N, C-alpha and C positions, 0 to 999 in steps of 0.2 A: 504493499500500500504506499509505504514511504517513497519507494523508487517510482511507482506510478505517478504520485503527486509531483515529485521532482521533475519527472518527464513532462507532464502537463504544464507545469509552470514554465519550463524552458520553451516549450512550443508556443505558449501564449505570449512570450516576449521575443519571439524569433525575429532576427534581423533579416532584411531582404538580401543581405550579402552572404547569408548562411551557406556553408559548403564550398565557397569560392577558394578557400585555401586548403582544401583537401585534395588538391590535384595530385595525380599519380606520382610525378617525379619528387614532389615534396614529401608524400607519405613514404615513398621508397627510401628517400634520404634518411628520414627519421628511423625507419625500421632497421636499415643497415647500420646506422650509428648506435642504435640500442643494442644490436647484436655485438658490435665491436666493443662496447662497454659492458657487455654481459648483464644487461638489465632484464628483469623479468617481463612477462607478457603484458601485464597491466600497464607497466610504465610506457611502453611504446604508444599504446592508445591514448594514455593520458597526455603524453607529449603532443600528439596530433591534435587533440581537442584543446589543449592549452594555446598552441600556436594559432589555431583557427579563431578562437575567441579573442585573443589578443590582437591579431591583424585586423579583425572586423572593427574593433574599437579604434584602431589606428586609421582605418579607412573612414570611419564615421567622423573622426576628428578632422581629416582632410576635406570631407565633404561639407563641413559647416561653412557658412557664408564667410567671406573674407572679414566682415565687421566682427563676427563672433570670434573668429581666430585671433584677431588683434586683441579683443578684450581678454581672451583666455591665455594670452601669451605675453609675458612681460617684454620679451625680445621682439615681439611683433613679426614673427616669422611668416613668410608668405606660404600660400598653399603649395607652390611648386617646391619650395625648400623642404617642406614636410614630406612631400612625396619622394623627393630625392633621398631624404634620410631614411625613409622607409625601405626603399630599394637597397641602399648601401648597407644597412644594418640587418637585412633579412636573415642571413646565415648566422650572424651573432644571436639574434632573437631566437632562431631555431635551436641553437645549442643551449641557450638559457632555459628554454622550455623543456628540453631533454634533461637538463640538470635538475630542475624543479621537479619533474616527474620522477626522477630517481630518488629524490628525497621523500616525496609523497608515498612512494611504494614501500617505504621502510626496508628497502633491500640493503644487504650489506655491501653491495657494490655501489655506493653513492658516488656520483661523479663529482670530484672536487675541482677546484679552480685550476690546479696544475695540469690535470688530465685534459680539461676543456681547452686551456690555452695551447697545449701541446698540439691538439687536433687542429685548432684554428691556424696555428702557425704552419702546419703541414699544408694548409690550403693557401699559404702565402698572405694570410692576414696578420697585421702587426698590432693586435690589441694587447692592452696591459691588463694586469690582474684587477686593477681599479675599474677599468672600463667593463670588464666582465661582470664584476659585482654590481656596477650601476645598471648594466643591462638586466640582470636578474631582478633588481629592485624595480626597474621600469615596467617589467612584465607584471610584477606583483601589484604595483600601485595602479597601473592601468586596469587591471582586473579587480581592483579594490580588495585584494587578498582573498578573493573567492576562487581558489584554485583547486580545491579538493572536490572536484565534480565527478560524478559516477560515470564510468565508461561503458560502452556496450558489453564489455566482458563482465562487468559487475552484474548487469541485468541477466546475461546468459547464466552465470554461475548460480544466481539466486533462483532463477526459474528451474534449473536442473535439480536444485535441492528440493523445491516444491514438488516437482514431478515425482522424485524419489519418495518423498514423504507421502504423497497421494497414492502410491502403489503402482505407478506406471513402470512397466517391465522394460528397463533400459540398462544396457551395459555402461555404468557410469564413467568409468575411466576412459575407454575408447571413444565414447560420445563427447566427453570434454575435450579430448585431444583433437577430434575431428572438428568440433566447433571452433577451436582456436585456429586451426589451419584454414577453415573457411572464412573466418572473420579476417584473417590476414589477406586472403585472396579478395575478399569483399572490399576492404579498404583500398586495395590497389586497382580494383576494377569498378570502383563505386559509380562513376558517372555512366558507364555503359550498361551496368546492371539496372540502375534506376531508369534509364532511358527505355530499356526493354520492359520494365515493370509498368511504366507509364503508358506505353503503347499497348501492352496487354490489357491494362485496366480499362482504357477508353476504347479498346478495339479499333484503333485508328493509328496508322503509321506516321501521320503528320499532325501532332497535337498543336493546338492553338497557343498563343502567348498566355492567355488567360488560364488555360489548363496547366501549362508549365508552371505559372506563378502559384496556383493553388496546390500544386503537387509538392511544393517546397516543405510543407509541414510533414508530408509522407517521408521525404528524404531525410529529415532530421528527427524522426521518431525512433528513439533508441529501443523502446519496448517492441515495436514492430520489427526492428532489425534483429533483436535478440530472438524473438519468436521465429522469425524466418530462418535464421541460421540454425536454430535447434531443429526445426522441422526438416530442413535440408540435410543436415547431418544424420538425423534418424533415418531418412529415406535411403541415404547412401549406405549406411551400416546394416540396416534391417528393414527392408520395404514391407515386411509382413506386419510389423508393429506400427507402421507409420500413421495409419489412420487413427489409432488409439492415441498416439502422441499429439496429433493435430486436435483431436477432441479435448484432450486434457488442457492443452495450451489455450484453446478457445474458452474453456470454463475458467481458467485462472485469470486470463487477461481481458476477456471480452472481445478480443480481436476475432473477426469472423473466419470460419474455415476457408472461405473463398479467398479472402485476403492472404491467409497463410499459404494456400495452394499457389496463388499467383506469384507470391514472393519466391517460393521454393522453385518454381518453374524458371523465373528470371535468373536465379543464381545458378541453377543446374545447367541452363542453356550455355552460359559462359564457361562453366567448369568443364563441360563436355566439348564445347566448341562446335556444336552442331545445332541445326534448326529443327531436327527431328523431335516431335513432341515426346 
């Protein structure tokens, strides 16, 4: 109930820019960096979500009227200078988000300043330790220190616990492993999967701008994503029990069986790489 409430609150405050900074190359960069630094699974998703929310706040600041920008900045920086700064510091902010995610995950492999600086220097950046700390603080302040947000993995793991508690016959460990693999795949193919889901839902290969705009809340719905990933994983591992899993997920979350089916189809289509139903 708490996660569902948090999800609904997030969707009610959704920015029109939501999802813009979950582009494949950015997500891949974060995933590879998380692997390099031996972070656990939750940290990589946390870093993606932190960077997304931080960058949206940055864009919103740039999109303010010039008069508002002057009022909010003692230095009176212009819109173009803010934009240039956002581009120039993108990799630094990304690294800061991975650092913060490593701390939030309470993992023993917390990424310290020396490790982060060494990595940035390997990319020919000449940041100082002070600039790295200031970058971390900039992310925290921009997000008003609201950084411990639930990731789709948290939704998946909690739903798996509820399914097990309710007596749903599932191989817990293999299912969890499959869910994590599919969630990685989903993050890397996010736009193409949602494009397929939208076209399937409206039964039209050319959605209108209004349909695309209304679909934004679907794309940012973590509960739907978690349910879809679990359903698809269950289908891959044990098709015989798939209908039972879908029924349980429908009862727990209220998401219709048809929506779960359509989501699973969209994911499987890209996993298999075939147009065959």
